[in-house]
N, C-alpha and C positions, 0 to 999 in steps of 0.2 A: 859858873853858869858855862854852859854848852852851848857852840856855835848852832844856828839855827841853817837847818836842811832841808830845802824842799822837795816832796816827794810829788808822786804824780796826784794823789790821793788829795796834798794838803792847795793845789794849785788851782785858782780862780782866774778862767780868763774873762777878758771883755771885749766888745766891739767897738772901735772908733772909725770914723769915717773924717778925711782929712780932705779939702779943694785945696788942689792941686795949683789954681788960677793963682800968676804972676809968682809962684813961688821960682827959687832958683833948682836946679836939678839934682847937685850934690848936695846942698844944704837941707834940702829936703829928705834926699834919702839918707843921709845921716841919723835922721830924727827918725825916720819911719823903722831903721834898724834897730836903734835902740829899743824903740816899742813893741816890733817883734822879738829882739831878743830878751826883753823882758829886765832891761838894764833901769828904765824907770823904777822900778819897784824896791820895796824894801827885802823881799823875800828871795831876789836874783840868786841864783845858784848857776856855776857855768855848764854841769854836765846835765842839767835837766831844762826842757823847754818851758820855761816859766812866762812866756811872753804873750801878748794878746793879738787877736786879729783886726787887720787895718784894710778897709778900704779907702780907696783913691779915686773921687772922681775928677772930670775934667783935665786929666793925662795930655790933653792934646793942647792945654794953653799954657804948659811949663817953659818956662825960659832957662835959656845960660848966658853966660858972660862971655865977654870976647869974641871970637871968631871960632868960634865950637861948631858951630851949624855944619860950615864948610870944610873945614878941618878935621874934625872928631870923626875916626873911622868905625866900625866895628865888623872883626874879622870871625869868618867862619869856616871850615873845612870839610869837604866830603868825605875825605878820605882816600881819594884818590891819588895819583900825581899830576900835579898840578891843578888840585883842587880848592885853592885858596879863593873865598869870596868877599870882597870888600863891598862897604855899606857906609855914606855918609851918613852923619846925621839929620841932616835935613832932610833925606829920603826913608831915613825910619820913621821919621814925626810925620812923612805926611803918608806913608803907610801903614804902621802900626806904633801910633805912639803909646800903645801899653806897653809895650817890648822896651820901649828906652826907659821907663822907673823900674821896670823889673828887673834887666838885666844890671842897673846901678846899685838896687839895695840888697840882689844879689852877690853882688863883688861884696858887701861888708858883712855878708852873715861869715859864721864858720862853716869851712869846708867838710863836705861829708855827709853823715844821714843825719846829724842832729840840723845842720844848716838848711838840709833840703825841706826837714819838719818843719822847718820856721818860715821857708819860702810859699810852703803851703798854704799859710795863714794871711799871706797877703791878695788882694784882689782890686784889681786896676782896672777901671773903665774910662773911656775919653770921653763920655756925655755927663754928664749932672744926675742921670739917675742909675738905680742901682737896685738890685734884687734882692737886697737883704735887708728891709724894712722890719721883716718879722722878729729879727735879732735885737733891735731898738739900738743899733749904733750912739755913742757919745760923740760929739765934737772934738775933734782936736786939736788944740790949739797950737801952730808949731810956732816956736819965738827961738831967734837965732839973730 
């Protein structure tokens, strides 16, 4: 018996919608990363993008545990000397709540071209509406 290896022609991609209301950031992100990577399917192949599309709504209603709202910081650098900028999680949630989930999921995906293609299948919205009704997304229950 031969092992099955998925090819781009044999992959079927679905669309899922997840309501982030009341979910913890890290636990939700790890489950979303599994779906984007395709680890929830029996046809998972490590070097092929076998994952599905995921739409996350109500990203502004996500919660974190402990004192992370005030203690967690995001860093980015302009490339110039002394160009480090720090942003607290509470500020990020006020300005761009979608980026919080996107960055959390991005860190859980593989680095390189494969991970970037997987991240393109993630669509995050702060409100309950999304423009992907034509794709007929199914509701994905997150259990942890």
